C-alpha positions in Angstrom: 85.2 121.5 95.2 83.5 121.3 91.8 82.3 124.3 89.7 78.7 124.3 88.4 78.4 125.8 84.9 75.5 127.4 83.0 76.9 127.5 79.5 80.4 128.9 79.8 79.7 130.8 83.1 80.4 129.5 86.6 77.2 130.1 88.6 78.0 128.1 91.8 80.2 125.4 93.3 79.6 122.3 95.3 81.9 121.1 98.1 82.3 117.5 99.3 83.9 117.1 102.8 85.1 113.9 104.4 84.0 112.7 107.8 86.2 114.7 110.3 86.9 111.6 112.3 88.7 110.0 109.3 90.7 113.2 108.7 91.6 113.4 112.4 93.1 109.9 112.2 94.9 110.4 108.9 96.4 113.9 108.9 98.8 113.5 111.9 100.6 110.6 110.1 101.4 113.0 107.2 102.2 116.1 109.3 104.6 114.4 111.7 105.7 111.1 110.1 108.9 110.8 112.2 107.5 112.1 115.5 107.1 109.1 117.8 104.6 111.0 119.9 102.0 110.5 117.2 102.4 106.8 117.2 100.9 104.2 119.5 103.1 102.4 122.1 105.1 99.6 120.4 104.9 101.2 116.9 107.0 103.5 114.7 105.3 103.3 111.3 102.2 104.7 109.6 101.0 104.5 106.0 103.1 107.6 105.4 106.1 105.4 106.0 105.3 103.0 103.2 107.3 103.6 100.0 106.4 102.3 96.5 104.4 103.1 93.4 104.3 99.8 91.5 100.7 98.9 90.7 100.8 95.5 92.5 102.2 97.2 95.6 99.8 100.1 95.5 97.0 97.5 95.4 98.3 95.9 98.6 98.5 99.3 100.3 94.9 100.0 99.2 93.6 96.8 100.8 95.6 97.5 103.9 93.9 100.9 104.3 90.5 99.3 103.8 91.5 96.8 106.5 92.5 99.7 108.8 88.9 100.8 108.8 87.6 97.5 110.1 87.9 95.6 113.4 88.1 92.3 111.5 91.2 90.1 111.7 93.8 90.7 109.1 96.3 88.2 107.7 99.5 89.5 105.9 101.3 87.1 103.5 104.7 88.0 102.3 108.3 86.6 102.1 110.8 87.5 104.8 111.9 91.2 104.4 108.9 92.5 102.5 107.6 94.7 105.3 104.9 92.8 107.0 105.6 94.5 110.4 105.4 97.9 108.7 102.0 97.1 107.3 100.7 95.8 110.7 101.8 98.9 112.5 100.4 101.2 109.9 97.0 99.4 110.1 97.0 99.8 113.9 98.0 103.4 113.9 95.3 104.2 111.4 92.6 102.3 113.3 93.4 103.2 116.9 95.7 106.2 116.5 98.1 106.7 119.5 95.4 105.8 122.1 95.8 102.0 122.2 98.9 99.9 122.3 100.1 97.4 119.8 101.8 94.2 121.0 103.9 92.2 118.5 104.6 88.6 119.1 107.4 86.8 117.1 105.9 83.3 117.0 109.1 81.9 115.6 111.2 83.1 118.5 109.2 81.6 121.4 109.8 78.0 122.5 106.6 75.9 122.2 106.6 74.9 125.8 106.6 78.5 126.9 104.2 79.8 124.3 100.9 79.2 126.2 102.1 80.9 129.4 103.5 83.9 127.5 100.4 84.3 125.4 97.6 83.5 127.9 99.3 84.4 131.2 99.8 82.3 134.3 98.6 82.1 137.9 100.6 81.3 141.0 100.8 77.5 141.6 99.8 76.5 138.0 103.1 74.7 137.8 106.4 74.7 139.7 107.7 78.2 139.9 104.6 79.8 138.3 103.8 83.4 139.3 100.8 85.6 138.6 101.7 87.1 135.2 99.5 88.8 132.6 99.7 87.2 129.1 100.3 89.1 126.0 96.7 88.7 124.8 95.4 90.4 128.0 98.2 93.1 127.7 96.9 93.9 124.2 93.3 94.0 125.3 91.6 97.0 123.8 94.3 97.4 121.1 96.1 95.2 118.6 98.1 92.0 118.8 100.4 91.2 115.9 101.2 87.5 115.6 104.2 87.5 113.3 105.0 84.3 111.4 102.1 82.5 113.0 102.8 79.5 110.8 105.8 78.7 113.2 103.2 77.9 116.0 102.6 74.2 116.7 99.3 72.6 115.7 98.2 72.0 119.4 98.9 75.7 120.2 97.0 76.8 117.0 94.0 74.9 118.3 94.1 76.7 121.7 94.5 80.1 120.0 91.6 79.4 117.7 89.3 78.8 120.7 90.4 82.0 122.4 89.8 84.0 119.2 86.5 82.3 118.6 85.2 82.8 122.2 86.9 86.2 122.6 87.9 85.1 126.1 91.3 84.0 127.5 91.9 81.9 130.6 95.4 82.2 132.2 97.1 78.9 133.0 95.9 77.6 136.4 93.0 80.0 136.6 89.3 79.1 136.9 88.0 82.4 135.4 88.2 83.8 131.9 88.9 87.4 130.8 86.9 89.1 128.1 89.0 90.2 125.1 88.4 93.0 122.7 91.4 93.1 120.4 92.2 93.6 116.7 94.2 90.6 115.5 96.8 91.0 112.8 98.8 87.9 111.8 101.4 87.2 109.2 102.8 84.1 107.4 106.0 83.9 105.4 104.8 81.1 103.1 101.7 80.6 101.1 99.0 79.8 103.7 97.0 77.6 101.3 100.1 75.4 100.7 100.7 75.3 104.5 97.1 74.1 105.0 97.5 71.4 102.3 100.8 70.3 104.0 99.1 70.0 107.3 101.3 72.6 108.9 98.5 75.2 109.5 95.0 74.6 110.6 92.4 75.4 108.0 89.8 76.6 110.6 92.4 79.0 112.1 93.3 80.2 108.6 89.6 81.1 108.0 89.4 82.8 111.3 92.5 84.9 110.9 92.2 85.7 107.1 88.9 87.5 107.2 90.9 90.2 105.4 93.8 88.7 103.4 96.6 90.9 102.0 99.5 89.6 99.9 102.6 91.9 100.1 104.6 91.4 96.9 108.3 90.6 97.0 110.8 93.2 95.7 111.4 91.3 92.5 107.8 91.8 91.6 108.0 95.6 92.2 111.5 96.1 90.8 110.6 99.6 89.6 110.5 100.7 93.3 114.2 99.7 93.8 115.6 103.1 93.0 113.1 105.0 95.2 113.7 102.7 98.1 117.4 102.8 97.6 117.4 106.6 97.7 115.3 106.6 100.8 117.7 104.3 102.7 120.7 106.3 101.3 119.3 109.5 102.8 118.6 107.7 106.1 122.0 106.2 106.6 123.9 109.1 105.1 122.3 111.4 107.6 123.0 108.9 110.5 126.7 108.6 109.6 127.2 112.3 108.9 128.1 111.8 105.2 127.1 113.8 102.2 126.2 111.0 99.8 123.2 112.1 97.8 123.1 110.0 94.7 123.4 106.4 93.5 125.4 105.8 90.4 123.7 104.4 87.2 125.8 101.3 87.3 124.6 100.5 90.9 120.9 101.1 89.9 121.3 98.9 86.8 122.7 96.1 88.8 120.0 96.5 91.4 117.5 96.1 88.6 119.0 92.9 87.4 119.3 91.3 90.9 116.7 89.0 92.2 116.7 90.3 95.9 116.0 87.1 97.8 116.1 89.1 101.0 113.7 91.7 99.7 113.6 95.2 101.1 115.6 94.2 104.2 118.4 93.0 102.0 118.3 96.2 100.0 118.5 98.3 103.2 121.5 96.3 104.5 123.3 96.7 101.2 122.8 100.5 101.2 123.9 100.7 104.9 127.0 98.7 104.2 127.8 100.7 101.1 127.4 104.0 103.1 129.8 102.6 105.7 132.4 101.9 103.1 132.2 105.2 101.2 134.6 108.0 102.1 133.2 111.1 103.6 133.9 113.2 100.5 132.0 110.8 98.2 128.9 112.2 96.7 127.5 109.1 95.1 127.4 105.4 95.9 129.3 103.2 93.4 129.7 99.5 92.7 133.0 99.5 94.6 131.3 100.5 97.8 129.1 97.4 97.6 132.0 95.0 97.6 132.2 95.1 101.4 128.6 94.0 101.8 129.2 90.8 99.9 125.4 90.4 99.9 125.1 90.8 96.2 128.2 88.9 95.3 129.3 91.8 93.1 132.9 90.7 93.3 132.0 87.3 92.0 131.7 87.5 88.2 129.7 84.2 88.1 127.1 85.7 90.4 126.8 88.8 88.2 126.5 86.6 85.1 123.9 84.3 86.7 121.8 87.2 88.0 121.7 88.8 84.5 121.3 85.5 82.7 118.3 84.6 84.8 116.6 88.0 84.3 113.4 87.7 82.3 114.6 90.3 79.8 117.4 88.0 78.6 114.7 85.8 77.2 116.0 82.5 75.7 119.4 84.0 74.7 122.2 82.7 76.9 124.5 85.2 78.5 127.5 83.3 77.1 126.2 83.5 73.5 125.5 87.2 74.1 129.1 88.1 74.9 131.1 85.4 73.1 131.6 87.4 69.9 134.3 90.0 70.5 133.5 92.0 67.4 129.7 92.0 66.8 126.5 90.2 67.6 123.1 90.2 66.0 119.9 89.6 67.8 116.4 88.8 66.7 113.2 88.5 68.8 111.5 86.5 66.1 114.3 84.0 65.8 113.9 83.4 62.1 115.2 86.7 60.8 118.4 88.5 61.7 117.9 91.8 63.6 118.2 95.0 61.7 120.6 96.5 64.3 124.0 95.4 65.2 125.6 95.7 68.6 129.3 96.4 68.6 131.1 94.6 71.4 134.6 95.8 71.9 136.9 94.0 74.3 137.0 97.1 76.5 133.2 97.5 76.9 131.8 97.8 80.4 129.6 94.8 81.2 126.7 96.8 82.5 126.9 99.3 79.6 126.9 96.4 77.1 123.8 94.9 78.9 122.0 98.2 78.7 122.6 98.4 74.9 121.3 94.9 74.5 118.3 95.7 76.6 117.6 98.8 74.4 117.7 96.6 71.3 115.3 94.0 72.8 112.8 96.7 73.8 112.9 98.4 70.4 112.5 95.1 68.6 109.5 94.3 70.8 107.9 97.7 70.1 108.5 97.3 66.4 106.8 93.9 66.4 103.8 95.2 68.3 103.6 98.4 66.1 104.3 100.6 69.1 101.8 99.0 71.5 103.6 99.2 74.9 101.2 96.8 76.7 101.7 94.1 74.0 105.5 94.7 74.0 105.6 94.4 77.7 103.8 91.0 77.5 106.3 89.9 74.8 109.2 90.8 77.0 107.7 89.2 80.2 107.5 92.6 82.0 104.7 94.6 83.5 103.5 97.6 81.4 104.6 100.0 84.1 108.1 98.5 84.3 108.5 98.8 80.5 107.2 102.4 80.6 109.8 103.1 83.2 112.6 101.6 81.1 111.4 103.6 78.0 111.6 106.8 80.0 114.9 105.9 81.6 116.6 105.0 78.3 115.1 108.1 76.5 113.3 105.9 73.9 110.2 108.1 73.6 111.2 109.6 70.3 111.9 106.1 68.9 108.5 104.9 70.2 106.8 107.9 68.5 108.5 107.1 65.2 107.4 103.4 65.4 103.8 104.5 66.1 103.9 107.0 63.2 105.2 104.4 60.8 102.2 102.1 61.4 99.4 104.7 61.4 
């Protein structure tokens, strides 16, 4: 609702209302996000289940919501563990609601010699032992079929699937008649589809048919600012399941999460949190690094792994981690490389590794802001970070007053 003014006086208002059908499909997912009765058969996620605020991830969700308003095929590209199934189910539930079913097919788990019968169906006598069975495509008719990791499908099978999708008809093995199909097709690949096409592992014509709407889901390392939010979500979930009262994650754990590359993406983060909750005592109120030892997924107990993860982090720049810690008394850092830094970092033998890293990180950020005269966007580019991530770090490290002083100095 917007007010209409004449001078300083409100004389009327104008109201814009969305199409009721859109609201009817959207509102239930927010009112009852955990009530399975609002979900279609074979699903448990909606867009309300998706967590993340990084710009690159928000953009992916935006495209997914646009895809959810269209019957066109959707292809999701993302590494293992990024949440492709979550996106697929959210798109289905937004498009069909709870009225139609969603059939998911793990293409990597089905042997190639059985794929055609499982997908297209069979008729009695088609081959020895064959029975009249409905295929998954026919089962999904009127709803959605999600072909997960479709790049695992053999090339001959890809050709048969292409014809089915093109003609919108399926013929069960051994049958002389075809069945009309009306389904929304969502597929996913865990490798860059253009590279797969160039390698000859994926048919170009099938790619064009399936990727009418193409959505790239970013890996966790590209949306590292979401780690804390996701970690707290999983902590609440597993703490509740196991009857524990853990409500917080210690700063040391969060800092290490920020410096870890997460090759297993969100799935790995979830398993680390679940393992840590299992390890924590019932009277614990916060997850600590010691609780993550048992998981052994991060390799926290291995000092070399910790060192490598920090050394490879973009914020370390060209400075080696060994040079960073070798001086037991003091070390000087300079972003420019030709002049010594104007601040000295004291490194006592008893210093905590992560605390020392935080202090170094602060100095690097302040030097970058100084060099760019307080321009956060330019400083982020200098450090190899996104602007949002640098803004998050400035807020987390309470550097706003320092930033204000730098800006004031160059006005």
